[in-house]
N, CA, C, O and the ligand as a Tripos MOL2 file, in Angstrom:
@<TRIPOS>MOLECULE
protein
  313   311    79     0     0
PROTEIN
NO_CHARGES

@<TRIPOS>ATOM
      1 N           0.8400   -1.1980    0.0000 N.3       1 MET1
      2 CA          0.0000    0.0000    0.0000 C.3       1 MET1
      3 C           0.8690    1.2390    0.0000 C.2       1 MET1
      4 O           1.8370    1.3240    0.7550 O.2       1 MET1
      5 N           0.5280    2.2020   -0.8430 N.am      2 SER2
      6 CA          1.3550    3.4010   -0.8900 C.3       2 SER2
      7 C           0.9610    4.3570    0.2180 C.2       2 SER2
      8 O          -0.1630    4.3160    0.7180 O.2       2 SER2
      9 N           1.8850    5.2100    0.5970 N.am      3 SER3
     10 CA          1.6430    6.1520    1.6770 C.3       3 SER3
     11 C           0.6000    7.1820    1.2740 C.2       3 SER3
     12 O           0.5160    7.5900    0.1160 O.2       3 SER3
     13 N          -0.1960    7.5930    2.2610 N.am      4 SER4
     14 CA         -1.2010    8.6180    1.9980 C.3       4 SER4
     15 C          -0.5410    9.9410    1.6210 C.2       4 SER4
     16 O          -1.1500   10.7750    0.9520 O.2       4 SER4
     17 N           0.6950   10.1270    2.0500 N.am      5 LEU5
     18 CA          1.3900   11.3640    1.6920 C.3       5 LEU5
     19 C           1.6460   11.4630    0.1970 C.2       5 LEU5
     20 O           1.7840   12.5590   -0.3470 O.2       5 LEU5
     21 N           1.7070   10.3260   -0.4550 N.am      6 GLU6
     22 CA          1.9610   10.3530   -1.8940 C.3       6 GLU6
     23 C           0.7740   10.9200   -2.6600 C.2       6 GLU6
     24 O           0.8820   11.2260   -3.8470 O.2       6 GLU6
     25 N          -0.3620   11.0600   -1.9760 N.am      7 LEU7
     26 CA         -1.5180   11.6670   -2.6240 C.3       7 LEU7
     27 C          -1.3830   13.1880   -2.7060 C.2       7 LEU7
     28 O          -1.9930   13.8120   -3.5740 O.2       7 LEU7
     29 N          -0.6040   13.7850   -1.8250 N.am      8 VAL8
     30 CA         -0.4780   15.2430   -1.8340 C.3       8 VAL8
     31 C           0.7560   15.7230   -2.5760 C.2       8 VAL8
     32 O           0.8060   16.8800   -2.9930 O.2       8 VAL8
     33 N           1.7420   14.8760   -2.7500 N.am      9 GLY9
     34 CA          2.9400   15.3420   -3.4350 C.3       9 GLY9
     35 C           3.7430   14.2040   -4.0190 C.2       9 GLY9
     36 O           3.5180   13.0340   -3.7090 O.2       9 GLY9
     37 N           4.6910   14.5700   -4.8780 N.am     10 ASP10
     38 CA          5.5690   13.5650   -5.4670 C.3      10 ASP10
     39 C           6.6780   13.2240   -4.5090 C.2      10 ASP10
     40 O           7.2870   14.1120   -3.9140 O.2      10 ASP10
     41 N           6.9500   11.9310   -4.3520 N.am     11 LYS11
     42 CA          8.0240   11.5250   -3.4680 C.3      11 LYS11
     43 C           9.3660   11.7260   -4.1650 C.2      11 LYS11
     44 O           9.5290   11.3950   -5.3390 O.2      11 LYS11
     45 N          10.3260   12.2770   -3.4170 N.am     12 LEU12
     46 CA         11.6680   12.5010   -3.9460 C.3      12 LEU12
     47 C          12.6250   11.5280   -3.2690 C.2      12 LEU12
     48 O          12.3310   11.0130   -2.1910 O.2      12 LEU12
     49 N          13.7670   11.2760   -3.8980 N.am     13 PRO13
     50 CA         14.7420   10.3800   -3.2640 C.3      13 PRO13
     51 C          15.3030   10.9680   -1.9700 C.2      13 PRO13
     52 O          15.3820   12.1870   -1.8160 O.2      13 PRO13
     53 N          15.6910   10.0940   -1.0460 N.am     14 ASP14
     54 CA         16.3510   10.5310    0.1860 C.3      14 ASP14
     55 C          17.6420   11.2500   -0.1490 C.2      14 ASP14
     56 O          18.2410   11.0060   -1.1960 O.2      14 ASP14
     57 N          18.0730   12.1390    0.7370 N.am     15 ASN15
     58 CA         19.4290   12.6630    0.6250 C.3      15 ASN15
     59 C          20.1740   12.3420    1.9150 C.2      15 ASN15
     60 O          19.6940   11.5390    2.7150 O.2      15 ASN15
     61 N          21.3270   12.9490    2.1310 N.am     16 ALA16
     62 CA         22.1660   12.5700    3.2610 C.3      16 ALA16
     63 C          21.4660   12.7920    4.5960 C.2      16 ALA16
     64 O          21.6080   11.9960    5.5240 O.2      16 ALA16
     65 N          20.7070   13.8860    4.6820 N.am     17 GLN17
     66 CA         20.1360   14.2680    5.9650 C.3      17 GLN17
     67 C          18.6590   13.9150    6.1010 C.2      17 GLN17
     68 O          18.1620   13.7170    7.2090 O.2      17 GLN17
     69 N          17.9720   13.8380    4.9870 N.am     18 TYR18
     70 CA         16.5130   13.7230    5.0360 C.3      18 TYR18
     71 C          15.9740   12.5030    4.3050 C.2      18 TYR18
     72 O          16.5170   12.0580    3.2940 O.2      18 TYR18
     73 N          14.8890   11.9820    4.8540 N.am     19 LYS19
     74 CA         14.1520   10.8900    4.2140 C.3      19 LYS19
     75 C          12.7100   11.3490    4.0330 C.2      19 LYS19
     76 O          12.3310   12.4200    4.5070 O.2      19 LYS19
     77 N          11.9150   10.5460    3.3530 N.am     20 ASN20
     78 CA         10.4960   10.8880    3.1520 C.3      20 ASN20
     79 C          10.3190   12.3040    2.6250 C.2      20 ASN20
     80 O           9.5460   13.0920    3.1700 O.2      20 ASN20
     81 N          11.0360   12.6100    1.5750 N.am     21 ARG21
     82 CA         10.9480   13.9410    0.9820 C.3      21 ARG21
     83 C           9.7920   13.9600   -0.0200 C.2      21 ARG21
     84 O           9.6910   13.0930   -0.8870 O.2      21 ARG21
     85 N           8.9360   14.9510    0.1140 N.am     22 PHE22
     86 CA          7.7910   15.0880   -0.7860 C.3      22 PHE22
     87 C           7.7330   16.5080   -1.3180 C.2      22 PHE22
     88 O           7.9240   17.4760   -0.5820 O.2      22 PHE22
     89 N           7.4670   16.6120   -2.6080 N.am     23 GLU23
     90 CA          7.3250   17.9070   -3.2500 C.3      23 GLU23
     91 C           5.8530   18.2940   -3.1970 C.2      23 GLU23
     92 O           5.0060   17.5990   -3.7590 O.2      23 GLU23
     93 N           5.5460   19.3940   -2.5280 N.am     24 ILE24
     94 CA          4.1400   19.7800   -2.3910 C.3      24 ILE24
     95 C           3.9050   21.1410   -3.0430 C.2      24 ILE24
     96 O           4.7590   22.0230   -2.9580 O.2      24 ILE24
     97 N           2.7630   21.3150   -3.6860 N.am     25 PRO25
     98 CA          2.4770   22.6010   -4.3320 C.3      25 PRO25
     99 C           2.0950   23.6670   -3.3100 C.2      25 PRO25
    100 O           1.4100   23.3740   -2.3300 O.2      25 PRO25
    101 N           2.5280   24.8820   -3.5320 N.am     26 SER26
    102 CA          2.1220   26.0000   -2.6980 C.3      26 SER26
    103 C           0.6650   26.3380   -2.9700 C.2      26 SER26
    104 O           0.1940   26.2260   -4.1020 O.2      26 SER26
    105 N          -0.0490   26.7550   -1.9210 N.am     27 ALA27
    106 CA         -1.4580   27.1020   -2.0990 C.3      27 ALA27
    107 C          -1.6090   28.4620   -2.7630 C.2      27 ALA27
    108 O          -2.6040   28.7160   -3.4420 O.2      27 ALA27
    109 N          -0.6240   29.3410   -2.5690 N.am     28 SER28
    110 CA         -0.7880   30.7270   -2.9970 C.3      28 SER28
    111 C          -0.0150   31.0750   -4.2680 C.2      28 SER28
    112 O          -0.1620   32.1770   -4.7970 O.2      28 SER28
    113 N           0.8000   30.1520   -4.7590 N.am     29 SER29
    114 CA          1.5420   30.4430   -5.9790 C.3      29 SER29
    115 C           1.7780   29.1300   -6.7100 C.2      29 SER29
    116 O           1.3260   28.0780   -6.2580 O.2      29 SER29
    117 N           2.4740   29.1830   -7.8220 N.am     30 ASN30
    118 CA          2.7410   27.9270   -8.5150 C.3      30 ASN30
    119 C           4.0980   27.3360   -8.1390 C.2      30 ASN30
    120 O           4.6560   26.5030   -8.8530 O.2      30 ASN30
    121 N           4.6140   27.7980   -6.9870 N.am     31 ARG31
    122 CA          5.8750   27.2310   -6.5170 C.3      31 ARG31
    123 C           5.6580   25.8510   -5.9030 C.2      31 ARG31
    124 O           4.5460   25.4620   -5.5460 O.2      31 ARG31
    125 N           6.7690   25.1360   -5.8000 N.am     32 LEU32
    126 CA          6.7500   23.8500   -5.1260 C.3      32 LEU32
    127 C           7.6450   23.9310   -3.9080 C.2      32 LEU32
    128 O           8.7330   24.5040   -3.9690 O.2      32 LEU32
    129 N           7.1990   23.3670   -2.8110 N.am     33 TYR33
    130 CA          8.0290   23.2730   -1.6190 C.3      33 TYR33
    131 C           8.3050   21.8120   -1.3320 C.2      33 TYR33
    132 O           7.5750   20.9270   -1.7790 O.2      33 TYR33
    133 N           9.3550   21.5730   -0.5880 N.am     34 VAL34
    134 CA          9.7050   20.1980   -0.2440 C.3      34 VAL34
    135 C           9.5770   20.0100    1.2650 C.2      34 VAL34
    136 O          10.2070   20.7240    2.0460 O.2      34 VAL34
    137 N           8.7690   19.0560    1.6590 N.am     35 ILE35
    138 CA          8.7460   18.6620    3.0630 C.3      35 ILE35
    139 C           9.5890   17.4000    3.1910 C.2      35 ILE35
    140 O           9.6470   16.5870    2.2690 O.2      35 ILE35
    141 N          10.2390   17.2430    4.3330 N.am     36 ALA36
    142 CA         11.1240   16.1030    4.5120 C.3      36 ALA36
    143 C          11.2750   15.8010    5.9880 C.2      36 ALA36
    144 O          11.0470   16.6580    6.8410 O.2      36 ALA36
    145 N          11.6670   14.5580    6.2780 N.am     37 GLN37
    146 CA         11.8200   14.1240    7.6550 C.3      37 GLN37
    147 C          13.2960   13.8850    7.9480 C.2      37 GLN37
    148 O          13.9810   13.1580    7.2280 O.2      37 GLN37
    149 N          13.7680   14.5130    9.0200 N.am     38 ASN38
    150 CA         15.1720   14.3570    9.3990 C.3      38 ASN38
    151 C          15.4660   12.9010    9.7670 C.2      38 ASN38
    152 O          14.7390   12.2980   10.5560 O.2      38 ASN38
    153 N          16.5320   12.3390    9.1930 N.am     39 LYS39
    154 CA         16.8520   10.9300    9.4330 C.3      39 LYS39
    155 C          17.1800   10.6510   10.8910 C.2      39 LYS39
    156 O          16.8770    9.5710   11.3990 O.2      39 LYS39
    157 N          17.8010   11.6210   11.5710 N.am     40 LYS40
    158 CA         18.2170   11.3950   12.9510 C.3      40 LYS40
    159 C          17.0970   11.6450   13.9420 C.2      40 LYS40
    160 O          16.8670   10.8410   14.8450 O.2      40 LYS40
    161 N          16.3910   12.7730   13.7720 N.am     41 THR41
    162 CA         15.4210   13.1800   14.7910 C.3      41 THR41
    163 C          13.9860   12.8220   14.4350 C.2      41 THR41
    164 O          13.0960   12.8910   15.2830 O.2      41 THR41
    165 N          13.7560   12.4330   13.1630 N.am     42 ASN42
    166 CA         12.4020   12.1770   12.6740 C.3      42 ASN42
    167 C          11.5100   13.4120   12.6810 C.2      42 ASN42
    168 O          10.2930   13.3030   12.5310 O.2      42 ASN42
    169 N          12.1130   14.5870   12.8550 N.am     43 GLN43
    170 CA         11.3460   15.8290   12.7900 C.3      43 GLN43
    171 C          11.0710   16.1840   11.3250 C.2      43 GLN43
    172 O          11.9330   16.0260   10.4610 O.2      43 GLN43
    173 N           9.8640   16.6630   11.0690 N.am     44 TRP44
    174 CA          9.5300   17.1030    9.7220 C.3      44 TRP44
    175 C           9.9570   18.5470    9.5330 C.2      44 TRP44
    176 O           9.9080   19.3440   10.4700 O.2      44 TRP44
    177 N          10.3690   18.8770    8.3370 N.am     45 SER45
    178 CA         10.6790   20.2620    8.0290 C.3      45 SER45
    179 C          10.1720   20.5830    6.6330 C.2      45 SER45
    180 O           9.7830   19.6900    5.8800 O.2      45 SER45
    181 N          10.1800   21.8660    6.2960 N.am     46 CYS46
    182 CA          9.6400   22.3300    5.0220 C.3      46 CYS46
    183 C          10.6300   23.3380    4.4410 C.2      46 CYS46
    184 O          11.3860   23.9750    5.1750 O.2      46 CYS46
    185 N          10.6170   23.4720    3.1360 N.am     47 SER47
    186 CA         11.5820   24.3780    2.5020 C.3      47 SER47
    187 C          11.0170   25.7840    2.3200 C.2      47 SER47
    188 O          11.6850   26.6370    1.7350 O.2      47 SER47
    189 N           9.8100   26.0430    2.8050 N.am     48 CYS48
    190 CA          9.2100   27.3550    2.5620 C.3      48 CYS48
    191 C           9.7820   28.4130    3.5140 C.2      48 CYS48
    192 O          10.3380   28.0710    4.5580 O.2      48 CYS48
    193 N           9.6470   29.7000    3.1550 N.am     49 PRO49
    194 CA         10.2180   30.7740    3.9970 C.3      49 PRO49
    195 C           9.6320   30.7980    5.4030 C.2      49 PRO49
    196 O          10.3410   31.1010    6.3630 O.2      49 PRO49
    197 N           8.3590   30.4860    5.5320 N.am     50 GLY50
    198 CA          7.7270   30.4750    6.8520 C.3      50 GLY50
    199 C           8.3820   29.4850    7.7950 C.2      50 GLY50
    200 O           8.6080   29.7850    8.9670 O.2      50 GLY50
    201 N           8.6820   28.3150    7.2840 N.am     51 TRP51
    202 CA          9.2890   27.3030    8.1620 C.3      51 TRP51
    203 C          10.7260   27.6890    8.4900 C.2      51 TRP51
    204 O          11.1800   27.5280    9.6230 O.2      51 TRP51
    205 N          11.4350   28.1990    7.4890 N.am     52 ILE52
    206 CA         12.8300   28.5720    7.7110 C.3      52 ILE52
    207 C          12.9120   29.6590    8.7810 C.2      52 ILE52
    208 O          13.8210   29.6440    9.6110 O.2      52 ILE52
    209 N          11.9670   30.6000    8.7650 N.am     53 ARG53
    210 CA         11.9940   31.6870    9.7380 C.3      53 ARG53
    211 C          11.4290   31.2890   11.0970 C.2      53 ARG53
    212 O          11.9870   31.6600   12.1300 O.2      53 ARG53
    213 N          10.3260   30.5350   11.1070 N.am     54 HIS54
    214 CA          9.6110   30.2940   12.3640 C.3      54 HIS54
    215 C           9.6580   28.8460   12.8260 C.2      54 HIS54
    216 O           9.1680   28.5270   13.9100 O.2      54 HIS54
    217 N          10.2450   27.9600   12.0120 N.am     55 ARG55
    218 CA         10.2150   26.5250   12.3110 C.3      55 ARG55
    219 C           8.7740   26.0410   12.4730 C.2      55 ARG55
    220 O           8.4790   25.1530   13.2730 O.2      55 ARG55
    221 N           7.8910   26.6560   11.6860 N.am     56 LYS56
    222 CA          6.4840   26.3160   11.7280 C.3      56 LYS56
    223 C           5.8590   26.8800   10.4640 C.2      56 LYS56
    224 O           6.1570   28.0130   10.0880 O.2      56 LYS56
    225 N           5.0050   26.1240    9.8020 N.am     57 CYS57
    226 CA          4.3470   26.6750    8.6160 C.3      57 CYS57
    227 C           3.0210   25.9950    8.3720 C.2      57 CYS57
    228 O           2.7230   24.9420    8.9340 O.2      57 CYS57
    229 N           2.2250   26.6280    7.5120 N.am     58 LYS58
    230 CA          0.8850   26.1050    7.2620 C.3      58 LYS58
    231 C           0.9180   24.7610    6.5470 C.2      58 LYS58
    232 O          -0.0060   23.9580    6.6810 O.2      58 LYS58
    233 N           1.9790   24.5180    5.7890 N.am     59 HIS59
    234 CA          2.0390   23.2340    5.0930 C.3      59 HIS59
    235 C           2.1040   22.0720    6.0740 C.2      59 HIS59
    236 O           1.3100   21.1330    6.0170 O.2      59 HIS59
    237 N           3.0850   22.1690    6.9850 N.am     60 LEU60
    238 CA          3.2320   21.0800    7.9440 C.3      60 LEU60
    239 C           2.0470   21.0260    8.8980 C.2      60 LEU60
    240 O           1.6320   19.9470    9.3210 O.2      60 LEU60
    241 N           1.5010   22.1960    9.2350 N.am     61 THR61
    242 CA          0.3320   22.2130   10.1270 C.3      61 THR61
    243 C          -0.8490   21.5070    9.4680 C.2      61 THR61
    244 O          -1.5240   20.6910   10.0960 O.2      61 THR61
    245 N          -1.0930   21.8290    8.1910 N.am     62 SER62
    246 CA         -2.2480   21.2220    7.5380 C.3      62 SER62
    247 C          -2.0080   19.7520    7.2150 C.2      62 SER62
    248 O          -2.9520   18.9720    7.0910 O.2      62 SER62
    249 N          -0.7340   19.3820    7.0810 N.am     63 LEU63
    250 CA         -0.4300   17.9820    6.7590 C.3      63 LEU63
    251 C          -0.2440   17.1240    7.9980 C.2      63 LEU63
    252 O          -0.0450   15.9140    7.8940 O.2      63 LEU63
    253 N          -0.3070   17.7490    9.1820 N.am     64 GLN64
    254 CA          0.0110   17.0440   10.4190 C.3      64 GLN64
    255 C          -0.7030   15.6910   10.5610 C.2      64 GLN64
    256 O          -0.0620   14.7090   10.9340 O.2      64 GLN64
    257 N          -2.0140   15.6120   10.2730 N.am     65 PRO65
    258 CA         -2.6750   14.3080   10.3970 C.3      65 PRO65
    259 C          -2.0620   13.2560    9.4740 C.2      65 PRO65
    260 O          -1.9260   12.0910    9.8500 O.2      65 PRO65
    261 N          -1.6910   13.6810    8.2540 N.am     66 LEU66
    262 CA         -1.0800   12.7360    7.3180 C.3      66 LEU66
    263 C           0.3230   12.3480    7.7490 C.2      66 LEU66
    264 O           0.7440   11.2050    7.5680 O.2      66 LEU66
    265 N           1.0540   13.3190    8.3300 N.am     67 LEU67
    266 CA          2.4140   13.0110    8.7860 C.3      67 LEU67
    267 C           2.3640   12.0010    9.9180 C.2      67 LEU67
    268 O           3.1630   11.0670    9.9700 O.2      67 LEU67
    269 N           1.4070   12.2020   10.8300 N.am     68 ALA68
    270 CA          1.2680   11.2780   11.9560 C.3      68 ALA68
    271 C           0.9100    9.8840   11.4560 C.2      68 ALA68
    272 O           1.4150    8.8770   11.9530 O.2      68 ALA68
    273 N           0.0210    9.8510   10.4550 N.am     69 GLN69
    274 CA         -0.3660    8.5660    9.8960 C.3      69 GLN69
    275 C           0.8260    7.9020    9.1940 C.2      69 GLN69
    276 O           1.0200    6.6880    9.2700 O.2      69 GLN69
    277 N           1.6120    8.7360    8.5130 N.am     70 HIS70
    278 CA          2.7860    8.2270    7.8170 C.3      70 HIS70
    279 C           3.7760    7.6010    8.8190 C.2      70 HIS70
    280 O           4.3250    6.5260    8.5810 O.2      70 HIS70
    281 N           3.9860    8.3050    9.9440 N.am     71 ASP71
    282 CA          4.8760    7.7770   10.9820 C.3      71 ASP71
    283 C           4.3730    6.4350   11.4960 C.2      71 ASP71
    284 O           5.1450    5.5040   11.7260 O.2      71 ASP71
    285 N           3.0620    6.3640   11.6690 N.am     72 LYS72
    286 CA          2.4640    5.1270   12.1660 C.3      72 LYS72
    287 C           2.6580    3.9940   11.1650 C.2      72 LYS72
    288 O           3.0050    2.8740   11.5400 O.2      72 LYS72
    289 N           2.4320    4.2960    9.8930 N.am     73 GLU73
    290 CA          2.6160    3.2990    8.8530 C.3      73 GLU73
    291 C           4.0520    2.7860    8.8380 C.2      73 GLU73
    292 O           4.2990    1.5930    8.6610 O.2      73 GLU73
    293 N           4.9920    3.7060    9.0260 N.am     74 GLN74
    294 CA          6.4040    3.2930    9.0060 C.3      74 GLN74
    295 C           6.7540    2.4090   10.1820 C.2      74 GLN74
    296 O           7.5120    1.4480   10.0510 O.2      74 GLN74
    297 N           6.1910    2.7430   11.3410 N.am     75 LYS75
    298 CA          6.4520    1.9260   12.5310 C.3      75 LYS75
    299 C           5.9170    0.5270   12.3390 C.2      75 LYS75
    300 O           6.5270   -0.4590   12.7510 O.2      75 LYS75
    301 N           4.7390    0.4630   11.6900 N.am     76 ARG76
    302 CA          4.1190   -0.8470   11.4750 C.3      76 ARG76
    303 C           4.9830   -1.6930   10.5390 C.2      76 ARG76
    304 O           5.0690   -2.9130   10.6810 O.2      76 ARG76
    305 N           5.6240   -1.0160    9.5760 N.am     77 LEU77
    306 CA          6.4840   -1.7460    8.6510 C.3      77 LEU77
    307 C           7.7960   -2.1600    9.3100 C.2      77 LEU77
    308 O           8.5230   -3.0100    8.7950 O.2      77 LEU77
    309 N           8.0860   -1.5480   10.4500 N.am     78 GLY78
    310 CA          9.2570   -1.9500   11.2220 C.3      78 GLY78
    311 C          10.4600   -1.1230   10.9130 C.2      78 GLY78
    312 O          11.5260   -1.3450   11.4880 O.2      78 GLY78
    313 ZN          5.9500   25.1710    4.5180 Zn       79 ZN79
@<TRIPOS>BOND
     1     1     2 1
     2     2     3 1
     3     3     4 2
     4     3     5 am
     5     5     6 1
     6     6     7 1
     7     7     8 2
     8     7     9 am
     9     9    10 1
    10    10    11 1
    11    11    12 2
    12    11    13 am
    13    13    14 1
    14    14    15 1
    15    15    16 2
    16    15    17 am
    17    17    18 1
    18    18    19 1
    19    19    20 2
    20    19    21 am
    21    21    22 1
    22    22    23 1
    23    23    24 2
    24    23    25 am
    25    25    26 1
    26    26    27 1
    27    27    28 2
    28    27    29 am
    29    29    30 1
    30    30    31 1
    31    31    32 2
    32    31    33 am
    33    33    34 1
    34    34    35 1
    35    35    36 2
    36    35    37 am
    37    37    38 1
    38    38    39 1
    39    39    40 2
    40    39    41 am
    41    41    42 1
    42    42    43 1
    43    43    44 2
    44    43    45 am
    45    45    46 1
    46    46    47 1
    47    47    48 2
    48    47    49 am
    49    49    50 1
    50    50    51 1
    51    51    52 2
    52    51    53 am
    53    53    54 1
    54    54    55 1
    55    55    56 2
    56    55    57 am
    57    57    58 1
    58    58    59 1
    59    59    60 2
    60    59    61 am
    61    61    62 1
    62    62    63 1
    63    63    64 2
    64    63    65 am
    65    65    66 1
    66    66    67 1
    67    67    68 2
    68    67    69 am
    69    69    70 1
    70    70    71 1
    71    71    72 2
    72    71    73 am
    73    73    74 1
    74    74    75 1
    75    75    76 2
    76    75    77 am
    77    77    78 1
    78    78    79 1
    79    79    80 2
    80    79    81 am
    81    81    82 1
    82    82    83 1
    83    83    84 2
    84    83    85 am
    85    85    86 1
    86    86    87 1
    87    87    88 2
    88    87    89 am
    89    89    90 1
    90    90    91 1
    91    91    92 2
    92    91    93 am
    93    93    94 1
    94    94    95 1
    95    95    96 2
    96    95    97 am
    97    97    98 1
    98    98    99 1
    99    99   100 2
   100    99   101 am
   101   101   102 1
   102   102   103 1
   103   103   104 2
   104   103   105 am
   105   105   106 1
   106   106   107 1
   107   107   108 2
   108   107   109 am
   109   109   110 1
   110   110   111 1
   111   111   112 2
   112   111   113 am
   113   113   114 1
   114   114   115 1
   115   115   116 2
   116   115   117 am
   117   117   118 1
   118   118   119 1
   119   119   120 2
   120   119   121 am
   121   121   122 1
   122   122   123 1
   123   123   124 2
   124   123   125 am
   125   125   126 1
   126   126   127 1
   127   127   128 2
   128   127   129 am
   129   129   130 1
   130   130   131 1
   131   131   132 2
   132   131   133 am
   133   133   134 1
   134   134   135 1
   135   135   136 2
   136   135   137 am
   137   137   138 1
   138   138   139 1
   139   139   140 2
   140   139   141 am
   141   141   142 1
   142   142   143 1
   143   143   144 2
   144   143   145 am
   145   145   146 1
   146   146   147 1
   147   147   148 2
   148   147   149 am
   149   149   150 1
   150   150   151 1
   151   151   152 2
   152   151   153 am
   153   153   154 1
   154   154   155 1
   155   155   156 2
   156   155   157 am
   157   157   158 1
   158   158   159 1
   159   159   160 2
   160   159   161 am
   161   161   162 1
   162   162   163 1
   163   163   164 2
   164   163   165 am
   165   165   166 1
   166   166   167 1
   167   167   168 2
   168   167   169 am
   169   169   170 1
   170   170   171 1
   171   171   172 2
   172   171   173 am
   173   173   174 1
   174   174   175 1
   175   175   176 2
   176   175   177 am
   177   177   178 1
   178   178   179 1
   179   179   180 2
   180   179   181 am
   181   181   182 1
   182   182   183 1
   183   183   184 2
   184   183   185 am
   185   185   186 1
   186   186   187 1
   187   187   188 2
   188   187   189 am
   189   189   190 1
   190   190   191 1
   191   191   192 2
   192   191   193 am
   193   193   194 1
   194   194   195 1
   195   195   196 2
   196   195   197 am
   197   197   198 1
   198   198   199 1
   199   199   200 2
   200   199   201 am
   201   201   202 1
   202   202   203 1
   203   203   204 2
   204   203   205 am
   205   205   206 1
   206   206   207 1
   207   207   208 2
   208   207   209 am
   209   209   210 1
   210   210   211 1
   211   211   212 2
   212   211   213 am
   213   213   214 1
   214   214   215 1
   215   215   216 2
   216   215   217 am
   217   217   218 1
   218   218   219 1
   219   219   220 2
   220   219   221 am
   221   221   222 1
   222   222   223 1
   223   223   224 2
   224   223   225 am
   225   225   226 1
   226   226   227 1
   227   227   228 2
   228   227   229 am
   229   229   230 1
   230   230   231 1
   231   231   232 2
   232   231   233 am
   233   233   234 1
   234   234   235 1
   235   235   236 2
   236   235   237 am
   237   237   238 1
   238   238   239 1
   239   239   240 2
   240   239   241 am
   241   241   242 1
   242   242   243 1
   243   243   244 2
   244   243   245 am
   245   245   246 1
   246   246   247 1
   247   247   248 2
   248   247   249 am
   249   249   250 1
   250   250   251 1
   251   251   252 2
   252   251   253 am
   253   253   254 1
   254   254   255 1
   255   255   256 2
   256   255   257 am
   257   257   258 1
   258   258   259 1
   259   259   260 2
   260   259   261 am
   261   261   262 1
   262   262   263 1
   263   263   264 2
   264   263   265 am
   265   265   266 1
   266   266   267 1
   267   267   268 2
   268   267   269 am
   269   269   270 1
   270   270   271 1
   271   271   272 2
   272   271   273 am
   273   273   274 1
   274   274   275 1
   275   275   276 2
   276   275   277 am
   277   277   278 1
   278   278   279 1
   279   279   280 2
   280   279   281 am
   281   281   282 1
   282   282   283 1
   283   283   284 2
   284   283   285 am
   285   285   286 1
   286   286   287 1
   287   287   288 2
   288   287   289 am
   289   289   290 1
   290   290   291 1
   291   291   292 2
   292   291   293 am
   293   293   294 1
   294   294   295 1
   295   295   296 2
   296   295   297 am
   297   297   298 1
   298   298   299 1
   299   299   300 2
   300   299   301 am
   301   301   302 1
   302   302   303 1
   303   303   304 2
   304   303   305 am
   305   305   306 1
   306   306   307 1
   307   307   308 2
   308   307   309 am
   309   309   310 1
   310   310   311 1
   311   311   312 2
@<TRIPOS>SUBSTRUCTURE
     1 MET1         2 RESIDUE 1 A MET
     2 SER2         6 RESIDUE 1 A SER
     3 SER3        10 RESIDUE 1 A SER
     4 SER4        14 RESIDUE 1 A SER
     5 LEU5        18 RESIDUE 1 A LEU
     6 GLU6        22 RESIDUE 1 A GLU
     7 LEU7        26 RESIDUE 1 A LEU
     8 VAL8        30 RESIDUE 1 A VAL
     9 GLY9        34 RESIDUE 1 A GLY
    10 ASP10       38 RESIDUE 1 A ASP
    11 LYS11       42 RESIDUE 1 A LYS
    12 LEU12       46 RESIDUE 1 A LEU
    13 PRO13       50 RESIDUE 1 A PRO
    14 ASP14       54 RESIDUE 1 A ASP
    15 ASN15       58 RESIDUE 1 A ASN
    16 ALA16       62 RESIDUE 1 A ALA
    17 GLN17       66 RESIDUE 1 A GLN
    18 TYR18       70 RESIDUE 1 A TYR
    19 LYS19       74 RESIDUE 1 A LYS
    20 ASN20       78 RESIDUE 1 A ASN
    21 ARG21       82 RESIDUE 1 A ARG
    22 PHE22       86 RESIDUE 1 A PHE
    23 GLU23       90 RESIDUE 1 A GLU
    24 ILE24       94 RESIDUE 1 A ILE
    25 PRO25       98 RESIDUE 1 A PRO
    26 SER26      102 RESIDUE 1 A SER
    27 ALA27      106 RESIDUE 1 A ALA
    28 SER28      110 RESIDUE 1 A SER
    29 SER29      114 RESIDUE 1 A SER
    30 ASN30      118 RESIDUE 1 A ASN
    31 ARG31      122 RESIDUE 1 A ARG
    32 LEU32      126 RESIDUE 1 A LEU
    33 TYR33      130 RESIDUE 1 A TYR
    34 VAL34      134 RESIDUE 1 A VAL
    35 ILE35      138 RESIDUE 1 A ILE
    36 ALA36      142 RESIDUE 1 A ALA
    37 GLN37      146 RESIDUE 1 A GLN
    38 ASN38      150 RESIDUE 1 A ASN
    39 LYS39      154 RESIDUE 1 A LYS
    40 LYS40      158 RESIDUE 1 A LYS
    41 THR41      162 RESIDUE 1 A THR
    42 ASN42      166 RESIDUE 1 A ASN
    43 GLN43      170 RESIDUE 1 A GLN
    44 TRP44      174 RESIDUE 1 A TRP
    45 SER45      178 RESIDUE 1 A SER
    46 CYS46      182 RESIDUE 1 A CYS
    47 SER47      186 RESIDUE 1 A SER
    48 CYS48      190 RESIDUE 1 A CYS
    49 PRO49      194 RESIDUE 1 A PRO
    50 GLY50      198 RESIDUE 1 A GLY
    51 TRP51      202 RESIDUE 1 A TRP
    52 ILE52      206 RESIDUE 1 A ILE
    53 ARG53      210 RESIDUE 1 A ARG
    54 HIS54      214 RESIDUE 1 A HIS
    55 ARG55      218 RESIDUE 1 A ARG
    56 LYS56      222 RESIDUE 1 A LYS
    57 CYS57      226 RESIDUE 1 A CYS
    58 LYS58      230 RESIDUE 1 A LYS
    59 HIS59      234 RESIDUE 1 A HIS
    60 LEU60      238 RESIDUE 1 A LEU
    61 THR61      242 RESIDUE 1 A THR
    62 SER62      246 RESIDUE 1 A SER
    63 LEU63      250 RESIDUE 1 A LEU
    64 GLN64      254 RESIDUE 1 A GLN
    65 PRO65      258 RESIDUE 1 A PRO
    66 LEU66      262 RESIDUE 1 A LEU
    67 LEU67      266 RESIDUE 1 A LEU
    68 ALA68      270 RESIDUE 1 A ALA
    69 GLN69      274 RESIDUE 1 A GLN
    70 HIS70      278 RESIDUE 1 A HIS
    71 ASP71      282 RESIDUE 1 A ASP
    72 LYS72      286 RESIDUE 1 A LYS
    73 GLU73      290 RESIDUE 1 A GLU
    74 GLN74      294 RESIDUE 1 A GLN
    75 LYS75      298 RESIDUE 1 A LYS
    76 ARG76      302 RESIDUE 1 A ARG
    77 LEU77      306 RESIDUE 1 A LEU
    78 GLY78      310 RESIDUE 1 A GLY
    79 ZN79       313 GROUP 0 **** ****
């Protein structure tokens, strides 16, 4: 079964620091932002200016239920 997060964005390959990278469309422009989960801390982050400045943004806030579900799915897979 594919992750529910794949319904909101395209999955990108992992890099050195981040896993579960997804490209998500901005609501207010035609830009794309990347959300990703830190490999060490499992914290989610976003590439948008709001997150960079405040460590909090509407993307991650609105996706929170899906992120939690994604974490649960991963735990179940072991
Ligand atoms: Zn964001």
